[in-house]
N, C-alpha and C positions, 0 to 999 in steps of 0.2 A: 635538243641540240640543233643548231642551225645547219641546214643543208647548204651546198655551195651557192645555189642561186640566191638565197636570201642573205647569206654571209657577205656576198659581194656588195650589198647595199651599205654595209657599215663602213664609215670613214671616221675613225676616232670617236668623237662624241656627236657626230652628225649622221644623217642618212644621205647618200648621194647615188645618182644614177643618170642614165641617159633619158632625157625627157622630150627630145625633139629630133626629128629626122633631119638629114642634111650632111652627115658625115659618113662616108662609105665604110662599111664594116662595123657600124655602131648602131644596131637596132634599138628602138625604144625599150627600155627596161622599166622605167617609172611610168607604167601605164595607168589609166584611171583606176583599174581594179586593184593594182598594187598600192597606189596612193591611198585609196579608200581603206584598204586593209591595214596600212600602217597608221592612218589617222584613227581608225576604230581601235587599234591596239593601244594608242596613246590614251584614248578615252577610257578604256578599261583600266589601264595603269593608273590614271588619275583617280578613278573611283576607289581603287585599292589603296592608293597612297593617302587619300583624304578620309576614307571611311564614309564617304557621302554617295548619294545616288546621283546619276547623271543630271537629272532635272534641277539639282541643287548647285550645280557647278557652271562657271562661266569660262569660256575659252575664246581667246582672240586669235584671228588668222590674218596673216598678211603675206606680201611677196615683194621681191625686188623687181627690177625692170625686165627680167627674162621673159621671152615670148611665151614660154610654157607656163608662166606663173598663174595667169587667170584660169587656165584649164585645170591645173592642179589644185588651185584654191577651191574651185567648184566641187572637185572630188572630195576634198577634205571636209567641206561644209556638208555635203550629202551624208558622209559617214557619221559625223558628229551629231547633226540634227536628228538623224534616224534613231540615235540612242537617247535623245531627249536633252542634249546640252544646249544652253544658251550660247550662241556664237556671235562675236563681234567681228564683222567684216571690215578690216582696216585698209584693204586694198594695198596700194603702193606704200611700202614702209621700209625703214632701215631695220636691220636686225636688233641693234640696241633699243630702238623705240619699241619693238615688240616686247622685249623684256620689261620695259617700263609700264606696259599695260597691266602687268601683274603687281607692280609696286605703287603706281599712281592711284590716289584716292578717286581719281576721275572715273576709272573703270574697275579697278580692284579685281582683275581677273585671277582665276585660280591657276590657269595655264595659258600658254601661248604657243603657236606654231608659226614659224617663218619659213617660207619657201625660198630657198636661196642655195646657190652653189659657190658663193664667194666670187673669186676671180676666175673660176674655171670657164672653159669655152661655152659658147652660146647654146650648144645642144644639150648641155648638162643642167641638172637642177637637183634639189634636195630638200630635206626637211630638217629644221633645227627646232628644238623643243626647250621651253622654259617653264619653270614654276616660280613661286615667290622666292625660292631659295637660290635661283639662278639656273644656268643651263644644265641639262642632264649629263651624266657621266657616261663613259663608254659601256659600262656594265648595264646601265639602264637601257641603252640603245639595243644591246643584245637581247634584253628581255622583250622590248617592243617588237623586235623582228621575229622572235620566237612566237609571240602572240599572233603576229600577222601571218606567219607561215602556217600556223595552226587554225587560222580564221577565228581567233578569239576576239570578242568585243563585249562592251557593256550591253546589258539586255536592251532590246528594242523597247522604246518608251515614247509616249506622246508628250507633247509640250516643247519639243525642240524648236528653236526659232533663230532667225538671223537678223542682226541689227547692224546696219551700215554706220560706221563711225570714223570720223576724220581725227584719229589720234595723233597723226604726225604733226598737225598744227599745235596740239597741246604740248607735245614733246619739244618742238622748236621754241614755243613761248617760254618754256622752262629754261632753255639755254639763254634766251634773251634776258630774262630777269636775273640769271646768275651773273652775266657780264655786267649789267647795270649795278647790281649790288656790290660786286667785287671791286670794280673800278671806282665806283662812288665818286665820279667826277664832279667837282664843285662847279666847273664851268658849263658842263653839259651832261647831266645825269642820264637823260633819255637816249642820247646819241653819243656814247663815249668813244665810238669808232669813227666819228666825223673827222675828216681830214686825212684818213687813211685810204689808200687804194688797195683793195684786197681782191685778188682774182681766185676764182674757184674753177677747177676742172673736175667734173663728176664722171667723165668717161662714159656718159649716157647710162650710168647706173642709177641707183635710188637716191644719190646724194645731192641732186640738183636743188632740193628744198633749202639747203643751207644758205645759199646766196639770197634767195627770195624771202625766206622766213626768219633768218637770223641776221645776216650781215646788213641787209638794207634797212630793216627796222632799227638797227644800232647806228645808222648813219654812214656806213662804209660806202665808198664808191666801188662798185663791182664791175665797172666797164672793162671789157676784155675777158670776162669769164666765158668759159666755153664748154660745150658738150653737156649742158645742164638738162637737156630734154631726155626723158627715159626712152631708151631704144635697146631692146634685148638682143639685137643683132650686133651691137657694139661696133658701129661702122667707122669710128675714128681711131680708137686704140683700145687695148684691153684695160678695163678699169682696175688698175693694180699699181700701188706705189712702188712695187719692186720691179715693175716692167720698165725697161730702158726707154722704149718708145713713148710710154706714158709720161715718164719723167722729163724727157726731152720736150714734150708738148707743153707742159706747164712751165718749164724753165724758159722756153722761147716766149711764151705769153707774158711772163713776168718782165722779161727784158724789153719786149716790144712795147708794153703798156706802162713801163716805168712804175711798176707796182711796188708797194712796201713789202708784200708777202704773197706767196701763192700757196693754195691749199689743194690737195688732191686726195680722193677717197677711192677705196675699192668698191665693188658693185653694191654691197649691202651695208657699207659705211661702218663696219666694225674695225677697219684699219684706215690709217691716214699717213700722209707724208706732207712735207712743206718745202718751199723754196724761198730763200732770202731775197733781199732787195737787189742783189747783184747777180741773181740767177743761179746761186749755188744750192745744191740739194741740202735739205735738212731731213735726212733719212737715215735709217739704220743706226750706226753708232752716234751720228750727230743728233738725231732726233732723241735718242735715249739720253744723251748728254744734256740737251736743252731742258727736257722736262725734269731731269734729275736736279739740275741747277736750280730750277724754279722751286721744286719741292724741298730741297735742302736749305733754301733760304727760309722756308716756312718752319722746318724742323731739323736742326743740326743733329747729326749722328744717326740719321735714319738709314735703313737698309734698302737698297735698290735691287730687286730681283730681275734678272734678265735671262735670256736663253744662253746656250753654251758658246755661241760663235762670236761673242762680242770681243772687241779689240783690247789689247794691253793698254793702249792709250786711254781708252774709256775708263778702265779700272783706276788708273792713276788720276784721271780727272775727277771722278767721283770721290776718291779718297782726299784729294786736295780741297774739295768743297766741303769736307767734313762728314762724308757719308761712308757707307760700307757697301761694297759691290758683292753680290751673291749670285754667281752663275749657276744655272740649273738646266735641266733637260729641255730640249726644243719641244715645241708644241704649246699653243697658247693656254690650254687647260692645265698643262704641267706647271708652267710658271705661275699661273693664277692660284692653283691649289697649294703651291709651295709658299707663296706670299701669305695666303690664308693660314697655313700651318704655322708659319713663323709668328704671325700676330697672336695666334692662339697660345703660344708658349712665352709671350711677353716681349717678342722682338718687334720694335717699331718699324713696320714695313708699309709705306704708303702706296707702293706701285709694283705691279708686275708687268714687264714689257718685253716683247720680242723684237728682234731686228727687222722682222717682217712688217712692223707697224701696229701689231696688236698691242694695245696698252690698256691696262685695267687699273683704275685708281680706287683705293680704299674708300675715299669720300664719295665714290659713285658706285657703291655696291660691288666692287671688284668686277665690274662689267667692262669687257673690252669694247670700247666705244670710240671710234675715230672722230666723231663730231665733238664729243666731250673733250678729247685730247687737244684738238686744235683750238677749242674754246678757251682752254687753260692758257695756250700760247698767246691768244689774242688779248686776254685779260692782262697778261704780263706786258705785252707790247704797249698797251694803252697806259699802264701804270708807269712804265719806263719813260714814255714820251713826256709825261708830266715832270719827270726828273731830268729831262734833257738827254736821255740815253736811248739806245736802240736794242732791239731783241738780239741782234747779232753779237752785241757785246758780251752776252752771257756765255758764248762759246769760246771766248779768249782763254787760251791755256790748254785746249783740247789737242792732244797729239794724235795725228792721223797717220795711218800706214802709207808707205810709199807704194806698196803693191799688195794686192789681195786676189785670191783665185779660189773658186770652188770647183772640185771635180766630183762627179757622181758615177760611182763604179758599181755595175750590176754584179750580183752573186748568181751564178748559173746553176742554182739548185733550188728545188721546190721547198725543201726543208732548210731554209737559208740561215736561220738564227744560230744554230750551233756552230756552223762554219764561220759566220761573221764574228761570233764571240771568241772563237779560237784564234782568229787573226788578231783581234784586239788584245787578248791575253798574251799571246806570244810577242807582239810588238811592244807591249808594256815591259815584259821581262827583258827584251832586247835593249830597249831604250834605257832602262834602269842600270844596265850593265855596260853601257856605252858612254865613254867620256864625251862631254859636251852636250849631252841630251839631258835637259832638266825637266822633270815631270811637274805638272801644275798641281799644287797641293789642294786646290779648291775646286777641282773639276768633278762634275756630277754626271757626266755622260761620255761614253767612249773613252778615248785616251788623248790627252793634250800634252805636248812637249814644247819647250822653248829652246832657242839656240842663240848664242851670242854673236857679236860682230865677227865677220869672217866665216861664220858657220851657217849663215842665212839670216841672222839678225831679225828673228821673228819666231813664229810658232806654227804648229799645225794641230788640228783636231780631227781625228778619225772616229766616226761613230757608226752605229748600225741603225738603219731606219726601223721604226717600230712596226710598220705594217708591210713594207715593200722589200723585196730582195735586193737591197741597195745599201751601199756604204758611201755616204757623203764624206768628202775630205775638204776641209777648209785650211788654206795656207795664207799667212799674212807676214809681210816683212817691212821693216823700216828702212831698207836699203834697196836700191835698184839692182835687180838680178837676184835678190834674196829668195824669192819664191822658187825660182829655178833650182837654186842650191838645195833648198829643203825638199823639193819634189824629187830631186835626184837621189837623195838619201833614202827616201821612202820607196822609190822604185826599186832600188837595189834590194830592199827587204821584201817588198810585196810581190815581186816578179815570180817567186817560187809557188805562189798559190794559183793553181791552174783553173780554179772555179771562180776566180775574181777577174772580172772583165776590165782590165786596165784601159784607160782612154788612149787608144792608138793614135788619134790625131794630135795628141798633145806631147807625145814622147820626145820629139825633136824640139818643139817650140818652147815647152816649159820644163824640160828635163825628163819627161816621161818617154 
C-alpha cells in the first residue's frame, strides 16, 4: 500500500512531482534519490513482465526541454545501468518519439522512459513509461511506486552501458517519408509542401525539430516560425494549445506572415493545435471536426471517439459526414482505451481524440502524437491544393456555439467522491423530472442535459474529477445569453450543497 508521500507522485498513468526550485512553498520532491528509485522500480517491473534478465533488455531514455531534464536523466541512467540494462540516451525527445524507440526496428527497445510534465509549470517534471504495447496504465504506475517506496530493484549486475543515440532524426525522417508517399505529387515528389508557408510555434518545448527536420525537407517556407529553441524556463508563453496566450501568439504570427497554416505543440509534442490562413483557431471542436472529416473520407461509417465535453454541433457535423460520434470520459488514456475496446469488438474506430489536442490514430499504434496529427493535416492540405481546394473547405457545415464556459467547483471534503456522486445522482433525478430538461442518451461521464430555445438553447455537463476534489461544469449555448440562463438553472439546484464551492466571482456575471 502506498503511503501519502509516494501516492502524491501518481498522476493518472504518469509520475509527476516538483523537480526544480523557484516557486515558494514548493520544495523539490523528485530528488535524484526518488528518481533513481522509480527508474529502478521500472527496471524490476520490466524483468518481471518480460521474464528476462536486465542484461538482456534495452531501455531508451529521453527528456523534453525542461531545465531539470538532464539531471533527472542522469539519475535514471545511473539506476538502470547499475542493474545491467543497456540504455540508449536519446537526450531531447518528444514523448511520441520515445514510444517509437520501442516500435522502430532501428532500436527495438523493450521499454522507454520520457522525462516530461507536459504543459505544467517549469518547476515540475515527471516520468512517462512505455513498452512495445504502449504507455503504462494507472495500475502499473501504482505498482512502480510501491516498488520504489520499498526500494525494490532488479538485482545489481555488470554489463550495463549507455549508448548515445539521435533517434529524433530517425522519427522525423519517418514523418517526411509518410508525407511524400501519401501526397505522391507528380510535379514534386520530394518537396510536396513547396509553395506553402507553414509557421510553427514550439513554445520553447521539444517540438522545434518539426520545422527543421520535417517542414523544410518537404519544401515548406517556415519564415516566421517562432520559439523553436528549447528553453525549459518557457520565456515566451506556456507551450500548450489550450492556453489563450499561446494561441494568440501563433494566430498573430500567421496573420503577420500571411501563412497558409500555423502549427503549435505542447512541451512534449503529444498534443497539437493549428491556425488557418485567416488566423482562426483549429482547436478543440474544430480540430476534431477537421481530422474527422479527413478520416471519414477514407472510411465512411467510422466511429470517432472523443471526450465528453465536445459540442452538439460537432456531433451533427460528424454524422453529416457519414460517421458516428462516440463521447466518452475525459482523460487521454480513457478515450484511447475506449477506441481500442471498440475495435476489439468489431467497431471501425480510426481515432481517439480529446478537445485538449490529444489525438491517437489507429494507423499510428493509437499513440497520442501531436506531430503525427498535424502531419495528417498537411498531407490533406497538399492533396487539396492539387484539386484547387483549401483545407479550410473541409470545415464547411460545422455548427459552432455562440457561447461556452467552463466552471471548476471545489468539493470541500477530503473524501470527496461520495459527495460528488451524490450531487450527480440527485441532479440526474431532478432533471429527469423537470420539464424542458433533456438527458443525453449517449453520455458516459457525469450528467449531461440539453435545453431548447428560450430555455438556454444549449447543454451542460457536470462531472466529477477522477483524482481531485473538483467538479468541472461545462456549459454551451447556441444563443447569446444562453450560458447565463443555463447557469442560473443550475445555481438554483446546486446552491443547497454547502460543501460545493460555487464560483463566487461568476454569480452576477454568468448567472451564478
